C-alpha positions in Angstrom: 133.8 26.7 216.1 136.3 26.1 219.1 136.1 29.8 220.0 132.4 30.0 219.9 132.2 26.7 221.9 134.5 28.1 224.5 132.6 31.4 225.0 129.2 29.5 225.2 130.5 27.2 227.9 132.0 30.2 229.7 128.8 32.1 229.6 126.8 29.0 230.9 129.2 28.4 233.6 128.8 32.3 234.6 125.0 32.1 234.3 124.3 28.8 236.0 121.5 29.0 238.3 122.2 27.9 241.9 119.9 25.5 243.6 117.0 27.1 245.2 117.1 30.3 243.0 114.0 31.9 241.4 113.0 31.9 237.6 116.0 32.7 235.7 117.3 32.3 232.2 119.6 34.0 229.9 119.8 33.7 226.1 122.5 34.8 223.5 121.2 36.2 220.0 123.7 36.8 217.3 127.4 35.4 217.5 129.3 36.0 220.2 132.5 34.5 218.7 132.7 37.5 216.0 130.8 40.2 218.0 132.5 43.7 217.7 129.9 45.0 220.3 127.5 43.4 222.8 124.3 44.5 224.2 122.8 43.1 227.3 119.1 43.5 228.0 118.2 43.7 231.6 114.5 43.6 231.9 112.3 44.7 234.9 109.6 43.5 237.1 107.0 40.7 236.0 109.7 38.9 233.9 109.5 35.3 233.9 111.1 32.2 231.7 107.6 31.4 230.6 107.1 34.6 229.0 110.6 35.4 228.1 109.8 35.1 224.3 106.6 36.0 224.1 106.8 39.5 222.6 109.0 42.4 222.0 107.8 43.5 225.5 110.0 40.4 227.2 113.6 40.2 226.8 113.8 37.6 224.2 111.6 39.0 221.8 113.1 42.3 222.7 116.7 41.2 221.4 115.2 39.8 218.1 113.6 43.3 217.6 116.9 44.9 218.6 118.9 42.9 216.1 116.2 43.2 213.5 116.4 47.1 213.8 120.5 46.9 213.9 120.2 44.9 210.4 118.1 47.9 209.1 120.6 50.6 210.3 123.7 48.7 209.7 123.6 45.8 207.5 126.5 43.7 208.4 127.0 44.8 211.7 128.5 42.2 214.3 126.2 43.0 217.3 125.3 40.4 219.5 122.6 40.6 222.2 122.3 38.7 225.4 118.7 38.8 226.8 119.5 38.5 230.7 117.3 37.3 233.4 120.0 36.7 235.7 117.9 38.1 238.8 114.7 37.2 240.6 112.4 39.7 238.9 109.6 40.9 241.4 106.0 41.1 240.5 105.0 44.7 239.6 102.1 44.8 242.1 104.1 43.5 245.2 106.3 44.8 248.1 109.2 43.6 246.6 109.0 46.1 243.7 108.9 49.1 246.0 112.3 48.0 247.2 115.9 47.3 245.5 116.3 44.2 247.3 115.8 42.0 244.6 118.1 44.1 242.3 120.7 44.0 245.0 120.9 40.4 244.7 121.4 40.7 240.8 124.4 42.9 240.9 127.3 40.3 241.3 125.5 38.0 238.5 125.3 40.7 236.0 128.9 41.8 236.6 129.9 38.1 236.2 127.9 37.7 233.2 129.7 40.9 231.5 133.1 39.7 232.6 132.6 36.3 230.8 131.7 38.1 227.6 134.2 39.0 224.8 136.4 42.1 225.5 134.5 44.2 223.1 132.4 47.3 224.1 129.2 46.4 226.3 126.0 48.4 226.5 123.5 47.5 229.0 119.9 48.3 228.1 117.9 48.4 231.3 114.3 48.7 231.5 112.3 49.8 234.3 113.4 48.0 237.7 116.1 46.5 235.7 117.7 49.9 235.8 118.3 49.4 239.5 120.3 46.4 238.9 122.5 47.7 236.1 123.2 51.1 238.1 124.1 49.1 241.4 126.1 46.5 239.6 128.5 49.2 238.7 130.0 47.3 235.7 133.4 48.5 234.7 133.5 50.4 231.2 129.8 49.8 230.2 127.5 52.1 229.0 124.3 52.3 230.7 121.1 52.9 229.2 118.0 53.4 231.6 114.4 53.6 230.3 111.2 53.3 232.2 113.4 54.0 235.2 111.8 54.2 238.6 115.2 55.8 239.8 118.9 54.9 240.2 119.3 56.0 244.0 122.6 57.7 244.7 124.6 55.5 242.1 126.6 58.0 239.7 126.9 56.2 236.4 130.0 57.6 234.4 128.5 56.8 230.9 124.5 57.2 231.3 122.0 57.6 228.7 118.1 57.7 229.9 115.0 57.9 228.1 111.0 57.5 228.9 108.1 57.5 226.6 105.6 60.2 226.6 102.9 57.8 227.7 105.0 56.1 230.1 103.1 55.8 233.6 106.5 55.5 235.7 106.5 59.5 235.1 104.0 59.5 238.3 106.2 57.3 240.4 107.6 59.4 243.3 111.5 59.6 242.7 112.1 59.3 246.4 113.8 57.0 249.0 112.7 56.4 252.6 114.4 53.8 254.3 114.3 50.7 252.1 111.3 51.9 250.1 111.9 53.6 246.9 114.7 54.1 244.3 115.5 57.7 244.6 116.8 60.2 241.8 115.1 60.2 238.4 117.8 59.5 235.9 115.8 62.0 233.6 116.0 64.8 236.0 118.2 68.1 235.1 121.7 67.6 236.8 121.4 63.8 236.9 124.3 63.3 234.6 122.5 61.5 231.8 122.3 62.2 228.2 118.7 62.0 227.4 117.4 60.3 224.4 113.8 60.8 222.7 111.8 57.7 223.6 108.9 58.6 221.5 105.2 58.6 222.5 105.1 55.2 223.8 104.3 53.6 227.1 105.8 51.6 229.7 106.3 48.4 227.7 106.8 50.0 224.0 110.4 50.6 224.1 111.4 47.8 221.7 108.3 48.0 219.6 109.3 47.5 216.0 109.0 50.8 214.1 109.3 53.1 216.9 111.9 56.0 217.6 112.8 54.3 220.9 113.6 51.3 219.3 115.7 53.0 216.6 117.7 54.9 219.3 118.4 51.9 221.6 119.9 50.2 218.5 122.2 53.1 217.6 123.3 53.2 221.2 124.0 49.5 221.0 126.1 50.2 217.7 128.1 52.8 219.3 126.6 55.4 217.0 125.7 58.0 219.5 126.2 60.8 217.4 123.1 59.9 215.4 120.8 59.4 218.4 117.7 61.7 218.6 117.9 63.7 221.7 115.0 64.0 223.9 113.4 67.6 223.3 114.6 69.4 226.5 117.9 68.2 225.9 118.1 69.6 222.5 117.0 73.3 223.7 
């Protein structure tokens, strides 16, 4: 109990929202004190505290869906999940969503959060705009899983997985960077250094939908069972 209290207090201190900051919220699902692995869900644009728990499309609901899938795949697992809205998520339809300015302001906060977690393997599950936060944060030793990503710039992530649903509109976003606009290289592109997982037929907000191949693969990555992940079709050929 004391250990759990200490971890909770340290995490709360790390995530304290400074005066004048935007709409932020971080919650833990599962038991950090006994966890042997931790997944951190980093959401993309249009994420707010008000909708945090509303469905699997939002970080809190996604965390619950991930744990339920982990329960199905590996009963008795010791995975804990942190749903992390530790940066000011931009609106999808806004100029802020076209630049990495908001992401840059989240780099240090994400690193600090991970530093305060138990010393166990950490997997960052990074959706859409959140993938720019994860890549730029350069969290030492963390596995980065980018899905529905607009691009990771020129950052080379040592342990990178990437996936994109067949119906995800993000595929039509130009993967360029001109001045402050855009996010650069597509992590799904050949030669990008990522291992590609099959995200199934879903759309941009379907990655944590219960019963899907994408959720299964995300749970396997969080559990460290990389050899069982279904690879994207191009990666298999």
